PDB file of N, H, CA, C and O in Angstrom:
ATOM      1  N   UNK A   1      -5.843  12.472  21.321  1.00  0.00           N
ATOM      2  CA  UNK A   1      -7.164  11.557  21.626  1.00  0.00           C
ATOM      3  C   UNK A   1      -7.805  11.025  21.052  1.00  0.00           C
ATOM      4  O   UNK A   1      -8.553  10.192  21.563  1.00  0.00           O
ATOM      5  N   UNK A   2      -7.791  11.311  19.547  1.00  0.00           N
ATOM      6  H   UNK A   2      -7.183  11.988  19.131  1.00  0.00           H
ATOM      7  CA  UNK A   2      -8.539  10.390  18.681  1.00  0.00           C
ATOM      8  C   UNK A   2      -7.568   9.176  18.320  1.00  0.00           C
ATOM      9  O   UNK A   2      -8.048   8.105  17.949  1.00  0.00           O
ATOM     10  N   UNK A   3      -6.287   9.353  18.428  1.00  0.00           N
ATOM     11  H   UNK A   3      -5.897  10.223  18.730  1.00  0.00           H
ATOM     12  CA  UNK A   3      -5.258   7.938  18.393  1.00  0.00           C
ATOM     13  C   UNK A   3      -5.476   7.245  19.725  1.00  0.00           C
ATOM     14  O   UNK A   3      -5.326   6.024  19.776  1.00  0.00           O
ATOM     15  N   UNK A   4      -5.803   7.902  20.759  1.00  0.00           N
ATOM     16  H   UNK A   4      -5.924   8.894  20.718  1.00  0.00           H
ATOM     17  CA  UNK A   4      -5.951   7.515  21.827  1.00  0.00           C
ATOM     18  C   UNK A   4      -6.982   6.519  21.692  1.00  0.00           C
ATOM     19  O   UNK A   4      -6.612   5.366  21.467  1.00  0.00           O
ATOM     20  N   UNK A   5      -8.413   6.806  21.808  1.00  0.00           N
ATOM     21  H   UNK A   5      -8.713   7.742  21.990  1.00  0.00           H
ATOM     22  CA  UNK A   5      -9.954   6.452  21.813  1.00  0.00           C
ATOM     23  C   UNK A   5      -9.867   5.300  21.051  1.00  0.00           C
ATOM     24  O   UNK A   5     -10.407   4.231  21.338  1.00  0.00           O
ATOM     25  N   UNK A   6      -9.004   5.581  19.821  1.00  0.00           N
ATOM     26  H   UNK A   6      -8.566   6.449  19.587  1.00  0.00           H
ATOM     27  CA  UNK A   6      -9.044   4.349  18.734  1.00  0.00           C
ATOM     28  C   UNK A   6      -8.331   3.248  18.994  1.00  0.00           C
ATOM     29  O   UNK A   6      -8.619   2.254  18.328  1.00  0.00           O
ATOM     30  N   UNK A   7      -7.141   3.130  20.098  1.00  0.00           N
ATOM     31  H   UNK A   7      -6.908   3.938  20.639  1.00  0.00           H
ATOM     32  CA  UNK A   7      -6.405   2.400  20.115  1.00  0.00           C
ATOM     33  C   UNK A   7      -7.519   1.611  21.227  1.00  0.00           C
ATOM     34  O   UNK A   7      -8.097   0.540  21.043  1.00  0.00           O
ATOM     35  N   UNK A   8      -7.610   2.623  22.559  1.00  0.00           N
ATOM     36  H   UNK A   8      -7.140   3.492  22.709  1.00  0.00           H
ATOM     37  CA  UNK A   8      -8.842   1.909  23.216  1.00  0.00           C
ATOM     38  C   UNK A   8      -9.746   0.947  22.850  1.00  0.00           C
ATOM     39  O   UNK A   8      -9.961  -0.168  23.323  1.00  0.00           O
ATOM     40  N   UNK A   9     -10.216   1.512  21.985  1.00  0.00           N
ATOM     41  H   UNK A   9     -10.041   2.418  21.600  1.00  0.00           H
ATOM     42  CA  UNK A   9     -11.850   0.878  21.629  1.00  0.00           C
ATOM     43  C   UNK A   9     -11.414  -0.526  20.840  1.00  0.00           C
ATOM     44  O   UNK A   9     -12.238  -1.440  20.818  1.00  0.00           O
ATOM     45  N   UNK A  10     -10.290  -0.674  20.277  1.00  0.00           N
ATOM     46  H   UNK A  10      -9.621   0.069  20.295  1.00  0.00           H
ATOM     47  CA  UNK A  10      -9.883  -1.746  19.209  1.00  0.00           C
ATOM     48  C   UNK A  10      -9.010  -2.779  20.218  1.00  0.00           C
ATOM     49  O   UNK A  10      -8.667  -3.867  19.758  1.00  0.00           O
ATOM     50  N   UNK A  11      -8.712  -2.470  21.395  1.00  0.00           N
ATOM     51  H   UNK A  11      -8.991  -1.585  21.769  1.00  0.00           H
ATOM     52  CA  UNK A  11      -8.495  -3.339  22.591  1.00  0.00           C
ATOM     53  C   UNK A  11      -9.426  -4.207  23.085  1.00  0.00           C
ATOM     54  O   UNK A  11      -9.712  -5.403  23.141  1.00  0.00           O
ATOM     55  N   UNK A  12      -9.844  -2.924  23.482  1.00  0.00           N
ATOM     56  H   UNK A  12      -9.611  -1.953  23.437  1.00  0.00           H
ATOM     57  CA  UNK A  12     -11.478  -3.078  24.721  1.00  0.00           C
ATOM     58  C   UNK A  12     -12.571  -4.284  23.730  1.00  0.00           C
ATOM     59  O   UNK A  12     -13.264  -5.136  24.286  1.00  0.00           O
ATOM     60  N   UNK A  13     -12.518  -4.132  22.515  1.00  0.00           N
ATOM     61  H   UNK A  13     -11.955  -3.440  22.063  1.00  0.00           H
ATOM     62  CA  UNK A  13     -13.550  -4.633  21.725  1.00  0.00           C
ATOM     63  C   UNK A  13     -12.679  -6.613  21.466  1.00  0.00           C
ATOM     64  O   UNK A  13     -13.287  -7.675  21.334  1.00  0.00           O
ATOM     65  N   UNK A  14     -11.189  -6.373  21.486  1.00  0.00           N
ATOM     66  H   UNK A  14     -10.695  -5.510  21.593  1.00  0.00           H
ATOM     67  CA  UNK A  14     -10.756  -7.630  21.198  1.00  0.00           C
ATOM     68  C   UNK A  14     -10.804  -8.632  22.500  1.00  0.00           C
ATOM     69  O   UNK A  14     -10.876  -9.858  22.418  1.00  0.00           O
ATOM     70  N   UNK A  15     -10.754  -7.939  23.606  1.00  0.00           N
ATOM     71  H   UNK A  15     -10.695  -6.943  23.672  1.00  0.00           H
ATOM     72  CA  UNK A  15     -10.807  -8.447  24.668  1.00  0.00           C
ATOM     73  C   UNK A  15     -12.513  -8.848  25.230  1.00  0.00           C
ATOM     74  O   UNK A  15     -12.806  -9.882  25.830  1.00  0.00           O
ATOM     75  N   UNK A  16     -13.327  -7.916  24.912  1.00  0.00           N
ATOM     76  H   UNK A  16     -13.089  -7.076  24.424  1.00  0.00           H
ATOM     77  CA  UNK A  16     -14.697  -8.715  24.842  1.00  0.00           C
ATOM     78  C   UNK A  16     -15.123  -9.556  23.826  1.00  0.00           C
ATOM     79  O   UNK A  16     -16.162 -10.151  24.113  1.00  0.00           O
ATOM     80  N   UNK A  17     -14.584  -9.841  22.550  1.00  0.00           N
ATOM     81  H   UNK A  17     -13.740  -9.358  22.317  1.00  0.00           H
ATOM     82  CA  UNK A  17     -14.837 -10.843  21.485  1.00  0.00           C
ATOM     83  C   UNK A  17     -14.109 -12.067  22.015  1.00  0.00           C
ATOM     84  O   UNK A  17     -14.568 -13.193  21.822  1.00  0.00           O
ATOM     85  N   UNK A  18     -12.983 -11.860  22.678  1.00  0.00           N
ATOM     86  H   UNK A  18     -12.611 -10.945  22.835  1.00  0.00           H
ATOM     87  CA  UNK A  18     -12.115 -12.856  23.260  1.00  0.00           C
ATOM     88  C   UNK A  18     -12.989 -13.815  24.489  1.00  0.00           C
ATOM     89  O   UNK A  18     -13.103 -15.029  24.659  1.00  0.00           O
ATOM     90  N   UNK A  19     -13.430 -12.815  25.095  1.00  0.00           N
ATOM     91  H   UNK A  19     -13.338 -11.829  24.957  1.00  0.00           H
ATOM     92  CA  UNK A  19     -14.041 -13.134  26.486  1.00  0.00           C
ATOM     93  C   UNK A  19     -15.527 -13.843  26.465  1.00  0.00           C
ATOM     94  O   UNK A  19     -16.055 -14.641  27.240  1.00  0.00           O
ATOM     95  N   UNK A  20     -16.040 -13.128  25.086  1.00  0.00           N
ATOM     96  H   UNK A  20     -15.611 -12.480  24.457  1.00  0.00           H
ATOM     97  CA  UNK A  20     -17.592 -13.797  24.552  1.00  0.00           C
ATOM     98  C   UNK A  20     -17.161 -15.051  24.474  1.00  0.00           C
ATOM     99  O   UNK A  20     -17.428 -15.912  25.314  1.00  0.00           O
ATOM    100  N   UNK A  21     -16.333 -15.259  23.259  1.00  0.00           N
ATOM    101  H   UNK A  21     -16.116 -14.560  22.578  1.00  0.00           H
ATOM    102  CA  UNK A  21     -15.670 -16.771  22.903  1.00  0.00           C
ATOM    103  C   UNK A  21     -15.674 -17.855  23.870  1.00  0.00           C
ATOM    104  O   UNK A  21     -16.234 -18.950  23.901  1.00  0.00           O
ATOM    105  N   UNK A  22     -14.798 -17.163  24.741  1.00  0.00           N
ATOM    106  H   UNK A  22     -14.343 -16.273  24.716  1.00  0.00           H
ATOM    107  CA  UNK A  22     -14.162 -18.224  25.943  1.00  0.00           C
ATOM    108  C   UNK A  22     -15.378 -18.526  26.717  1.00  0.00           C
ATOM    109  O   UNK A  22     -15.624 -19.716  26.910  1.00  0.00           O
ATOM    110  N   UNK A  23     -16.111 -17.709  27.152  1.00  0.00           N
ATOM    111  H   UNK A  23     -15.912 -16.741  26.996  1.00  0.00           H
ATOM    112  CA  UNK A  23     -17.302 -18.202  28.045  1.00  0.00           C
ATOM    113  C   UNK A  23     -18.377 -19.052  27.175  1.00  0.00           C
ATOM    114  O   UNK A  23     -19.072 -19.893  27.746  1.00  0.00           O
ATOM    115  N   UNK A  24     -18.483 -18.844  25.951  1.00  0.00           N
ATOM    116  H   UNK A  24     -17.919 -18.161  25.487  1.00  0.00           H
ATOM    117  CA  UNK A  24     -19.888 -19.370  25.344  1.00  0.00           C
ATOM    118  C   UNK A  24     -19.005 -20.780  24.316  1.00  0.00           C
ATOM    119  O   UNK A  24     -19.647 -21.799  24.061  1.00  0.00           O
ATOM    120  N   UNK A  25     -17.951 -20.671  23.968  1.00  0.00           N
ATOM    121  H   UNK A  25     -17.429 -19.843  24.176  1.00  0.00           H
ATOM    122  CA  UNK A  25     -17.431 -21.639  23.621  1.00  0.00           C
ATOM    123  C   UNK A  25     -16.334 -22.631  24.093  1.00  0.00           C
ATOM    124  O   UNK A  25     -16.017 -23.688  23.548  1.00  0.00           O
ATOM    125  N   UNK A  26     -15.849 -22.105  25.156  1.00  0.00           N
ATOM    126  H   UNK A  26     -16.107 -21.246  25.598  1.00  0.00           H
ATOM    127  CA  UNK A  26     -14.837 -22.987  26.002  1.00  0.00           C
ATOM    128  C   UNK A  26     -13.364 -22.307  25.760  1.00  0.00           C
ATOM    129  O   UNK A  26     -12.619 -22.388  26.736  1.00  0.00           O
ATOM    130  N   UNK A  27     -12.848 -21.664  24.630  1.00  0.00           N
ATOM    131  H   UNK A  27     -13.453 -21.598  23.837  1.00  0.00           H
ATOM    132  CA  UNK A  27     -11.882 -21.463  24.569  1.00  0.00           C
ATOM    133  C   UNK A  27     -11.877 -20.453  23.336  1.00  0.00           C
ATOM    134  O   UNK A  27     -12.543 -20.608  22.312  1.00  0.00           O
ATOM    135  N   UNK A  28     -10.720 -19.027  23.700  1.00  0.00           N
ATOM    136  H   UNK A  28     -10.179 -18.902  24.532  1.00  0.00           H
ATOM    137  CA  UNK A  28     -10.770 -18.225  22.600  1.00  0.00           C
ATOM    138  C   UNK A  28      -9.732 -18.452  21.522  1.00  0.00           C
ATOM    139  O   UNK A  28      -8.733 -19.121  21.786  1.00  0.00           O
ATOM    140  N   UNK A  29      -9.876 -18.047  20.591  1.00  0.00           N
ATOM    141  H   UNK A  29     -10.688 -17.504  20.376  1.00  0.00           H
ATOM    142  CA  UNK A  29      -8.963 -18.224  19.116  1.00  0.00           C
ATOM    143  C   UNK A  29      -8.515 -16.682  18.706  1.00  0.00           C
ATOM    144  O   UNK A  29      -9.033 -15.582  18.901  1.00  0.00           O
ATOM    145  N   UNK A  30      -7.283 -17.133  18.034  1.00  0.00           N
ATOM    146  H   UNK A  30      -6.862 -18.026  17.876  1.00  0.00           H
ATOM    147  CA  UNK A  30      -6.328 -15.921  17.544  1.00  0.00           C
ATOM    148  C   UNK A  30      -7.232 -15.161  16.356  1.00  0.00           C
ATOM    149  O   UNK A  30      -6.946 -14.007  16.037  1.00  0.00           O
ATOM    150  N   UNK A  31      -8.262 -15.825  15.766  1.00  0.00           N
ATOM    151  H   UNK A  31      -8.494 -16.762  16.026  1.00  0.00           H
ATOM    152  CA  UNK A  31      -9.059 -15.238  14.717  1.00  0.00           C
ATOM    153  C   UNK A  31     -10.028 -14.304  15.213  1.00  0.00           C
ATOM    154  O   UNK A  31     -10.234 -13.221  14.665  1.00  0.00           O
ATOM    155  N   UNK A  32     -10.786 -14.811  16.514  1.00  0.00           N
ATOM    156  H   UNK A  32     -10.618 -15.691  16.958  1.00  0.00           H
ATOM    157  CA  UNK A  32     -11.523 -13.964  17.100  1.00  0.00           C
ATOM    158  C   UNK A  32     -10.958 -12.742  17.465  1.00  0.00           C
ATOM    159  O   UNK A  32     -11.323 -11.687  16.944  1.00  0.00           O
ATOM    160  N   UNK A  33     -10.087 -12.809  18.330  1.00  0.00           N
ATOM    161  H   UNK A  33      -9.792 -13.666  18.752  1.00  0.00           H
ATOM    162  CA  UNK A  33      -9.216 -11.560  18.771  1.00  0.00           C
ATOM    163  C   UNK A  33      -8.818 -10.425  17.880  1.00  0.00           C
ATOM    164  O   UNK A  33      -8.759  -9.226  18.151  1.00  0.00           O
ATOM    165  N   UNK A  34      -8.478 -11.235  16.434  1.00  0.00           N
ATOM    166  H   UNK A  34      -8.525 -12.210  16.215  1.00  0.00           H
ATOM    167  CA  UNK A  34      -8.462  -9.760  15.549  1.00  0.00           C
ATOM    168  C   UNK A  34      -9.828  -9.681  14.838  1.00  0.00           C
ATOM    169  O   UNK A  34     -10.079  -8.546  14.433  1.00  0.00           O
ATOM    170  N   UNK A  35     -10.635 -10.476  14.623  1.00  0.00           N
ATOM    171  H   UNK A  35     -10.431 -11.398  14.952  1.00  0.00           H
ATOM    172  CA  UNK A  35     -12.117  -9.753  14.293  1.00  0.00           C
ATOM    173  C   UNK A  35     -12.167  -9.070  14.975  1.00  0.00           C
ATOM    174  O   UNK A  35     -12.185  -7.916  14.548  1.00  0.00           O
ATOM    175  N   UNK A  36     -12.229  -9.287  16.640  1.00  0.00           N
ATOM    176  H   UNK A  36     -12.214 -10.225  16.987  1.00  0.00           H
ATOM    177  CA  UNK A  36     -13.045  -8.077  17.745  1.00  0.00           C
ATOM    178  C   UNK A  36     -12.397  -7.051  17.698  1.00  0.00           C
ATOM    179  O   UNK A  36     -12.958  -6.021  18.071  1.00  0.00           O
ATOM    180  N   UNK A  37     -10.707  -6.977  17.123  1.00  0.00           N
ATOM    181  H   UNK A  37     -10.252  -7.814  16.820  1.00  0.00           H
ATOM    182  CA  UNK A  37     -10.020  -5.948  17.032  1.00  0.00           C
ATOM    183  C   UNK A  37     -10.651  -4.941  15.527  1.00  0.00           C
ATOM    184  O   UNK A  37     -10.682  -3.742  15.804  1.00  0.00           O
ATOM    185  N   UNK A  38     -10.954  -5.147  14.590  1.00  0.00           N
ATOM    186  H   UNK A  38     -10.928  -6.121  14.365  1.00  0.00           H
ATOM    187  CA  UNK A  38     -11.156  -4.747  13.700  1.00  0.00           C
ATOM    188  C   UNK A  38     -12.916  -4.060  13.810  1.00  0.00           C
ATOM    189  O   UNK A  38     -13.406  -3.037  13.331  1.00  0.00           O
ATOM    190  N   UNK A  39     -13.496  -5.148  14.653  1.00  0.00           N
ATOM    191  H   UNK A  39     -13.098  -5.979  15.042  1.00  0.00           H
ATOM    192  CA  UNK A  39     -14.952  -4.624  14.719  1.00  0.00           C
ATOM    193  C   UNK A  39     -14.793  -3.428  16.111  1.00  0.00           C
ATOM    194  O   UNK A  39     -15.787  -2.707  16.209  1.00  0.00           O
ATOM    195  N   UNK A  40     -14.035  -3.245  16.823  1.00  0.00           N
ATOM    196  H   UNK A  40     -13.228  -3.831  16.744  1.00  0.00           H
ATOM    197  CA  UNK A  40     -13.747  -2.035  17.572  1.00  0.00           C
ATOM    198  C   UNK A  40     -13.259  -0.961  16.651  1.00  0.00           C
ATOM    199  O   UNK A  40     -13.600   0.187  16.935  1.00  0.00           O
ATOM    200  N   UNK A  41     -12.579  -1.136  15.682  1.00  0.00           N
ATOM    201  H   UNK A  41     -12.302  -2.069  15.451  1.00  0.00           H
ATOM    202  CA  UNK A  41     -11.853  -0.182  14.880  1.00  0.00           C
ATOM    203  C   UNK A  41     -13.480   0.692  14.054  1.00  0.00           C
ATOM    204  O   UNK A  41     -13.850   1.866  14.033  1.00  0.00           O
ATOM    205  N   UNK A  42     -14.000  -0.443  13.547  1.00  0.00           N
ATOM    206  H   UNK A  42     -13.699  -1.397  13.563  1.00  0.00           H
ATOM    207  CA  UNK A  42     -14.759   0.173  12.508  1.00  0.00           C
ATOM    208  C   UNK A  42     -15.754   0.517  13.427  1.00  0.00           C
ATOM    209  O   UNK A  42     -16.569   1.103  12.714  1.00  0.00           O
ATOM    210  N   UNK A  43     -16.296   0.519  14.823  1.00  0.00           N
ATOM    211  H   UNK A  43     -15.634   0.043  15.403  1.00  0.00           H
ATOM    212  CA  UNK A  43     -17.360   0.966  15.659  1.00  0.00           C
ATOM    213  C   UNK A  43     -16.708   2.634  15.998  1.00  0.00           C
ATOM    214  O   UNK A  43     -17.284   3.721  15.980  1.00  0.00           O
ATOM    215  N   UNK A  44     -15.632   2.359  16.225  1.00  0.00           N
ATOM    216  H   UNK A  44     -15.164   1.476  16.239  1.00  0.00           H
ATOM    217  CA  UNK A  44     -14.963   3.737  16.945  1.00  0.00           C
ATOM    218  C   UNK A  44     -14.654   4.955  15.864  1.00  0.00           C
ATOM    219  O   UNK A  44     -14.732   6.149  16.153  1.00  0.00           O
ATOM    220  N   UNK A  45     -14.347   4.513  14.777  1.00  0.00           N
ATOM    221  H   UNK A  45     -14.284   3.543  14.543  1.00  0.00           H
ATOM    222  CA  UNK A  45     -13.839   5.783  14.098  1.00  0.00           C
ATOM    223  C   UNK A  45     -14.674   6.475  13.437  1.00  0.00           C
ATOM    224  O   UNK A  45     -14.235   6.700  12.309  1.00  0.00           O
ATOM    225  N   UNK A  46     -15.773   6.957  13.637  1.00  0.00           N
ATOM    226  H   UNK A  46     -16.129   6.774  14.553  1.00  0.00           H
ATOM    227  CA  UNK A  46     -16.851   7.977  13.091  1.00  0.00           C
ATOM    228  C   UNK A  46     -16.542   8.832  14.431  1.00  0.00           C
ATOM    229  O   UNK A  46     -16.359  10.031  14.219  1.00  0.00           O
ATOM    230  N   UNK A  47     -16.455   8.399  15.797  1.00  0.00           N
ATOM    231  H   UNK A  47     -16.603   7.425  15.969  1.00  0.00           H
ATOM    232  CA  UNK A  47     -16.696   9.413  16.425  1.00  0.00           C
ATOM    233  C   UNK A  47     -15.241   9.368  17.431  1.00  0.00           C
ATOM    234  O   UNK A  47     -15.286   9.766  18.595  1.00  0.00           O
ATOM    235  N   UNK A  48     -13.928   8.811  16.785  1.00  0.00           N
ATOM    236  H   UNK A  48     -13.892   8.487  15.840  1.00  0.00           H
ATOM    237  CA  UNK A  48     -12.955   9.243  17.523  1.00  0.00           C
ATOM    238  C   UNK A  48     -12.558  10.352  17.730  1.00  0.00           C
ATOM    239  O   UNK A  48     -11.833  10.439  18.721  1.00  0.00           O
ATOM    240  N   UNK A  49     -12.807  11.580  16.991  1.00  0.00           N
ATOM    241  H   UNK A  49     -13.396  11.508  16.186  1.00  0.00           H
ATOM    242  CA  UNK A  49     -12.420  12.810  17.357  1.00  0.00           C
ATOM    243  C   UNK A  49     -13.537  13.211  18.364  1.00  0.00           C
ATOM    244  O   UNK A  49     -13.303  14.379  18.673  1.00  0.00           O
ATOM    245  N   UNK A  50     -14.474  12.837  18.914  1.00  0.00           N
ATOM    246  H   UNK A  50     -14.665  11.888  18.664  1.00  0.00           H
ATOM    247  CA  UNK A  50     -15.274  13.584  19.551  1.00  0.00           C
ATOM    248  C   UNK A  50     -15.603  12.839  20.817  1.00  0.00           C
ATOM    249  O   UNK A  50     -16.674  13.131  21.349  1.00  0.00           O
ATOM    250  N   UNK A  51     -14.799  11.865  21.416  1.00  0.00           N
ATOM    251  H   UNK A  51     -13.929  11.627  20.984  1.00  0.00           H
ATOM    252  CA  UNK A  51     -15.481  10.921  22.444  1.00  0.00           C
ATOM    253  C   UNK A  51     -14.016  10.870  23.456  1.00  0.00           C
ATOM    254  O   UNK A  51     -12.838  10.959  23.112  1.00  0.00           O
ATOM    255  N   UNK A  52     -14.561  10.712  24.678  1.00  0.00           N
ATOM    256  H   UNK A  52     -15.518  10.640  24.958  1.00  0.00           H
ATOM    257  CA  UNK A  52     -13.594  10.516  25.666  1.00  0.00           C
ATOM    258  C   UNK A  52     -13.085   8.772  25.654  1.00  0.00           C
ATOM    259  O   UNK A  52     -13.626   7.837  25.064  1.00  0.00           O
ATOM    260  N   UNK A  53     -11.741   8.767  26.615  1.00  0.00           N
ATOM    261  H   UNK A  53     -11.302   9.527  27.095  1.00  0.00           H
ATOM    262  CA  UNK A  53     -11.348   7.087  26.995  1.00  0.00           C
ATOM    263  C   UNK A  53     -12.410   6.513  27.285  1.00  0.00           C
ATOM    264  O   UNK A  53     -12.632   5.475  26.662  1.00  0.00           O
ATOM    265  N   UNK A  54     -13.239   6.880  28.118  1.00  0.00           N
ATOM    266  H   UNK A  54     -13.058   7.724  28.623  1.00  0.00           H
ATOM    267  CA  UNK A  54     -14.214   6.043  28.814  1.00  0.00           C
ATOM    268  C   UNK A  54     -15.639   6.080  27.557  1.00  0.00           C
ATOM    269  O   UNK A  54     -16.464   5.172  27.661  1.00  0.00           O
ATOM    270  N   UNK A  55     -15.741   6.618  26.987  1.00  0.00           N
ATOM    271  H   UNK A  55     -15.071   7.355  26.902  1.00  0.00           H
ATOM    272  CA  UNK A  55     -16.611   6.124  25.929  1.00  0.00           C
ATOM    273  C   UNK A  55     -16.201   5.413  25.008  1.00  0.00           C
ATOM    274  O   UNK A  55     -17.113   5.033  24.273  1.00  0.00           O
ATOM    275  N   UNK A  56     -14.763   4.916  24.612  1.00  0.00           N
ATOM    276  H   UNK A  56     -14.022   5.224  25.209  1.00  0.00           H
ATOM    277  CA  UNK A  56     -13.979   4.564  23.819  1.00  0.00           C
ATOM    278  C   UNK A  56     -14.196   2.952  24.269  1.00  0.00           C
ATOM    279  O   UNK A  56     -14.486   2.001  23.543  1.00  0.00           O
ATOM    280  N   UNK A  57     -13.939   2.984  25.801  1.00  0.00           N
ATOM    281  H   UNK A  57     -13.703   3.757  26.391  1.00  0.00           H
ATOM    282  CA  UNK A  57     -14.395   1.691  26.323  1.00  0.00           C
ATOM    283  C   UNK A  57     -15.671   0.808  26.510  1.00  0.00           C
ATOM    284  O   UNK A  57     -15.874  -0.406  26.551  1.00  0.00           O
ATOM    285  N   UNK A  58     -16.402   1.866  26.599  1.00  0.00           N
ATOM    286  H   UNK A  58     -16.237   2.852  26.566  1.00  0.00           H
ATOM    287  CA  UNK A  58     -17.804   1.485  26.144  1.00  0.00           C
ATOM    288  C   UNK A  58     -18.125   1.123  25.219  1.00  0.00           C
ATOM    289  O   UNK A  58     -18.953   0.229  25.391  1.00  0.00           O
ATOM    290  N   UNK A  59     -17.869   1.380  23.880  1.00  0.00           N
ATOM    291  H   UNK A  59     -17.196   2.107  23.740  1.00  0.00           H
ATOM    292  CA  UNK A  59     -18.111   1.333  22.461  1.00  0.00           C
ATOM    293  C   UNK A  59     -17.225   0.182  21.905  1.00  0.00           C
ATOM    294  O   UNK A  59     -17.449  -0.285  20.789  1.00  0.00           O
ATOM    295  N   UNK A  60     -16.328  -0.220  22.610  1.00  0.00           N
ATOM    296  H   UNK A  60     -16.146   0.160  23.517  1.00  0.00           H
ATOM    297  CA  UNK A  60     -15.058  -1.203  22.069  1.00  0.00           C
ATOM    298  C   UNK A  60     -15.977  -2.097  23.075  1.00  0.00           C
ATOM    299  O   UNK A  60     -16.615  -2.861  22.351  1.00  0.00           O
ATOM    300  N   UNK A  61     -16.309  -2.320  24.435  1.00  0.00           N
ATOM    301  H   UNK A  61     -15.791  -1.700  25.023  1.00  0.00           H
ATOM    302  CA  UNK A  61     -17.042  -3.586  24.680  1.00  0.00           C
ATOM    303  C   UNK A  61     -18.219  -4.178  23.856  1.00  0.00           C
ATOM    304  O   UNK A  61     -18.396  -5.352  23.528  1.00  0.00           O
ATOM    305  N   UNK A  62     -19.063  -2.967  23.576  1.00  0.00           N
ATOM    306  H   UNK A  62     -18.919  -2.014  23.843  1.00  0.00           H
ATOM    307  CA  UNK A  62     -20.051  -3.522  22.816  1.00  0.00           C
ATOM    308  C   UNK A  62     -20.070  -3.830  21.396  1.00  0.00           C
ATOM    309  O   UNK A  62     -20.925  -4.444  20.758  1.00  0.00           O
ATOM    310  N   UNK A  63     -18.874  -3.247  20.970  1.00  0.00           N
ATOM    311  H   UNK A  63     -18.180  -2.748  21.489  1.00  0.00           H
ATOM    312  CA  UNK A  63     -18.630  -3.848  19.737  1.00  0.00           C
ATOM    313  C   UNK A  63     -17.697  -5.145  19.569  1.00  0.00           C
ATOM    314  O   UNK A  63     -17.495  -5.796  18.543  1.00  0.00           O
ATOM    315  N   UNK A  64     -17.319  -5.286  20.519  1.00  0.00           N
ATOM    316  H   UNK A  64     -17.482  -4.757  21.352  1.00  0.00           H
ATOM    317  CA  UNK A  64     -16.838  -6.828  20.458  1.00  0.00           C
ATOM    318  C   UNK A  64     -18.129  -7.528  20.633  1.00  0.00           C
ATOM    319  O   UNK A  64     -18.696  -7.923  19.614  1.00  0.00           O
ATOM    320  N   UNK A  65     -18.770  -7.773  22.006  1.00  0.00           N
ATOM    321  H   UNK A  65     -18.310  -7.452  22.834  1.00  0.00           H
ATOM    322  CA  UNK A  65     -19.291  -8.610  22.175  1.00  0.00           C
ATOM    323  C   UNK A  65     -20.775  -8.587  20.897  1.00  0.00           C
ATOM    324  O   UNK A  65     -21.412  -9.610  20.648  1.00  0.00           O
ATOM    325  N   UNK A  66     -21.001  -7.560  20.404  1.00  0.00           N
ATOM    326  H   UNK A  66     -20.483  -6.729  20.605  1.00  0.00           H
ATOM    327  CA  UNK A  66     -22.340  -7.483  19.292  1.00  0.00           C
ATOM    328  C   UNK A  66     -21.450  -7.897  17.967  1.00  0.00           C
ATOM    329  O   UNK A  66     -22.290  -8.435  17.246  1.00  0.00           O
ATOM    330  N   UNK A  67     -20.569  -7.919  17.479  1.00  0.00           N
ATOM    331  H   UNK A  67     -19.886  -7.483  18.065  1.00  0.00           H
ATOM    332  CA  UNK A  67     -19.724  -8.414  16.519  1.00  0.00           C
ATOM    333  C   UNK A  67     -19.742 -10.131  16.820  1.00  0.00           C
ATOM    334  O   UNK A  67     -20.109 -10.987  16.015  1.00  0.00           O
ATOM    335  N   UNK A  68     -19.336 -10.314  17.943  1.00  0.00           N
ATOM    336  H   UNK A  68     -19.038  -9.619  18.597  1.00  0.00           H
ATOM    337  CA  UNK A  68     -19.118 -11.778  18.100  1.00  0.00           C
ATOM    338  C   UNK A  68     -20.426 -12.304  17.950  1.00  0.00           C
ATOM    339  O   UNK A  68     -20.611 -13.315  17.273  1.00  0.00           O
ATOM    340  N   UNK A  69     -21.380 -11.687  18.540  1.00  0.00           N
ATOM    341  H   UNK A  69     -21.230 -10.865  19.091  1.00  0.00           H
ATOM    342  CA  UNK A  69     -22.565 -12.622  18.448  1.00  0.00           C
ATOM    343  C   UNK A  69     -23.388 -12.374  17.059  1.00  0.00           C
ATOM    344  O   UNK A  69     -24.192 -13.177  16.584  1.00  0.00           O
ATOM    345  N   UNK A  70     -23.097 -11.332  16.598  1.00  0.00           N
ATOM    346  H   UNK A  70     -22.444 -10.681  16.984  1.00  0.00           H
ATOM    347  CA  UNK A  70     -23.628 -11.229  14.942  1.00  0.00           C
ATOM    348  C   UNK A  70     -22.808 -12.333  14.058  1.00  0.00           C
ATOM    349  O   UNK A  70     -23.394 -12.767  13.066  1.00  0.00           O
ATOM    350  N   UNK A  71     -21.784 -12.713  14.281  1.00  0.00           N
ATOM    351  H   UNK A  71     -21.308 -12.360  15.087  1.00  0.00           H
ATOM    352  CA  UNK A  71     -21.079 -13.480  13.417  1.00  0.00           C
ATOM    353  C   UNK A  71     -21.243 -14.747  13.522  1.00  0.00           C
ATOM    354  O   UNK A  71     -21.104 -15.502  12.559  1.00  0.00           O
ATOM    355  N   UNK A  72     -21.653 -15.254  15.055  1.00  0.00           N
ATOM    356  H   UNK A  72     -21.765 -14.641  15.836  1.00  0.00           H
ATOM    357  CA  UNK A  72     -22.014 -16.482  15.244  1.00  0.00           C
ATOM    358  C   UNK A  72     -23.112 -17.105  15.372  1.00  0.00           C
ATOM    359  O   UNK A  72     -23.214 -18.328  15.277  1.00  0.00           O
ATOM    360  N   UNK A  73     -24.139 -16.240  15.625  1.00  0.00           N
ATOM    361  H   UNK A  73     -24.056 -15.246  15.702  1.00  0.00           H
ATOM    362  CA  UNK A  73     -25.556 -16.592  15.760  1.00  0.00           C
ATOM    363  C   UNK A  73     -26.358 -16.475  14.686  1.00  0.00           C
ATOM    364  O   UNK A  73     -27.453 -17.021  14.547  1.00  0.00           O
ATOM    365  N   UNK A  74     -25.766 -15.700  13.861  1.00  0.00           N
ATOM    366  H   UNK A  74     -24.877 -15.256  13.973  1.00  0.00           H
ATOM    367  CA  UNK A  74     -26.892 -15.613  12.714  1.00  0.00           C
ATOM    368  C   UNK A  74     -26.782 -16.816  11.486  1.00  0.00           C
ATOM    369  O   UNK A  74     -27.598 -16.833  10.564  1.00  0.00           O
TER     370      UNK A  74
END
């Protein structure tokens, strides 16, 4: 289960970063996709043994958008 939720959170964060970038800048980038995946991995790793797949999706989405805004708005 830990491997599943880690993969889900990373993929969700990558898509969330890419979607945020697409909405706010007009086009997504490959660097943004990879940055979102790394942000999702960082966010989910401490909890990966204790959460459900639905929680991993939520953590990934919040991490992807939050990391994008933190990296580009500061």
